C-alpha positions in Angstrom: -1.1 -27.6 -40.8 2.1 -25.8 -41.7 0.6 -25.1 -45.2 -2.7 -23.7 -43.9 -0.5 -21.2 -41.6 1.6 -20.1 -44.5 -1.5 -19.6 -46.8 -3.4 -17.6 -43.9 0.0 -15.3 -43.6 -0.3 -15.1 -47.3 -4.0 -14.0 -47.4 -3.4 -11.8 -44.4 -0.5 -9.8 -46.2 -2.1 -9.5 -49.3 -5.3 -8.0 -47.2 -3.0 -5.6 -45.7 -1.2 -4.6 -49.0 -4.4 -4.0 -50.4 -5.6 -1.9 -47.5 -2.3 -0.2 -47.8 -3.1 0.6 -51.6 -6.4 1.7 -51.0 -5.6 4.0 -48.2 -3.0 5.5 -50.7 -5.5 5.8 -53.4 -8.0 7.3 -51.0 -5.6 10.1 -49.7 -4.5 10.7 -53.3 -8.0 11.2 -54.3 -8.3 13.8 -51.5 -5.2 15.5 -51.8 -5.5 16.2 -55.6 -8.1 18.7 -55.3 -6.8 20.5 -52.3 -3.5 20.8 -54.5 -5.3 22.1 -57.2 -7.0 24.5 -55.0 -3.8 25.6 -53.4 -2.3 26.3 -56.8 -5.5 28.1 -57.9 -4.9 30.2 -54.7 -1.3 31.0 -55.6 -2.2 32.2 -58.7 -5.0 34.3 -57.6 -2.6 36.0 -55.1 0.0 36.6 -57.7 -2.7 38.1 -60.0 -3.8 40.3 -56.9 -0.2 41.3 -56.1 0.5 42.2 -59.9 -2.9 44.1 -59.9 -1.7 46.3 -56.8 1.8 46.8 -58.4 0.1 48.2 -61.7 -2.2 50.2 -59.8 0.8 51.7 -57.9 2.2 52.4 -61.2 -0.7 54.1 -62.8 -1.1 56.2 -59.4 2.5 57.4 -59.5 2.5 58.3 -63.2 -0.4 60.4 -62.5 1.4 62.3 -59.6 4.7 62.7 -61.6 3.1 66.0 -63.0 1.4 66.9 -59.7 2.0 70.8 -58.7 3.3 69.7 -55.3 7.0 68.8 -54.9 6.5 66.1 -52.2 4.0 64.3 -54.5 6.1 64.2 -57.1 9.1 63.0 -55.0 7.1 60.1 -53.8 6.1 59.3 -57.3 9.6 59.2 -58.4 10.7 57.3 -55.3 7.9 54.4 -55.7 8.7 54.0 -59.7 12.2 53.6 -58.6 11.4 50.9 -56.2 9.1 49.3 -58.8 11.6 49.0 -61.5 14.3 47.8 -58.9 11.7 45.1 -57.4 10.0 44.0 -60.7 12.5 43.2 -63.5 9.4 43.0 -66.2 8.6 46.6 -65.2 11.8 48.2 -65.1 12.2 49.2 -68.7 8.8 50.9 -68.7 9.6 52.7 -65.6 13.0 53.9 -66.5 11.6 55.0 -70.1 8.9 56.9 -68.5 11.3 58.7 -66.5 13.6 59.5 -69.1 10.6 60.8 -71.0 9.5 62.9 -68.5 12.9 64.3 -67.7 13.3 65.3 -71.5 9.6 66.8 -71.4 10.6 68.8 -68.8 14.1 69.9 -70.1 14.7 73.7 -70.0 17.9 75.8 -69.2 18.2 76.5 -65.8 21.2 78.5 -66.4 23.3 78.9 -63.5 20.5 77.7 -61.2 20.1 73.8 -60.1 17.6 71.8 -61.4 14.5 71.2 -59.3 15.0 68.4 -56.7 12.5 66.1 -58.4 14.4 66.7 -61.9 17.9 65.7 -59.9 16.0 62.8 -58.6 15.2 61.4 -61.8 18.4 62.0 -63.1 19.8 60.1 -60.2 17.6 57.2 -60.5 18.5 57.0 -64.4 22.1 57.2 -63.6 21.5 54.6 -60.8 20.1 52.4 -63.6 22.8 53.2 -66.3 25.5 52.1 -63.9 23.5 49.0 -62.8 23.4 47.9 -66.7 27.0 48.9 -67.2 27.8 46.4 -64.2 29.1 43.1 -65.8 27.9 41.1 -62.6 
């Protein structure tokens, strides 16, 4: 009798283990597509975000030559923040600002340069100071 009880417990434990492994397998089968979907959504979100950043960059570049001072200043501030927040865009942003500054270079004599030129120079000085900082 004892052997039948021991055998029935072994069979019961094997059945429970098999059911547990079956449950893990079914959960895994359900989870894998959801993980892929989540990964795809994350990639799409990042691509959308990068698209928005490039749109901001292009719009700001176009606004650098606007006649209105406030539009040019806004473009400079947007480019400064893009260069600060996105390290892969930092070099193009600061090269663009430097080129824009060189293209607008003229002798102001005793007068101060316009505010937008001063802001570009300040932005480039901040970049130079950041690059010189050994942190």
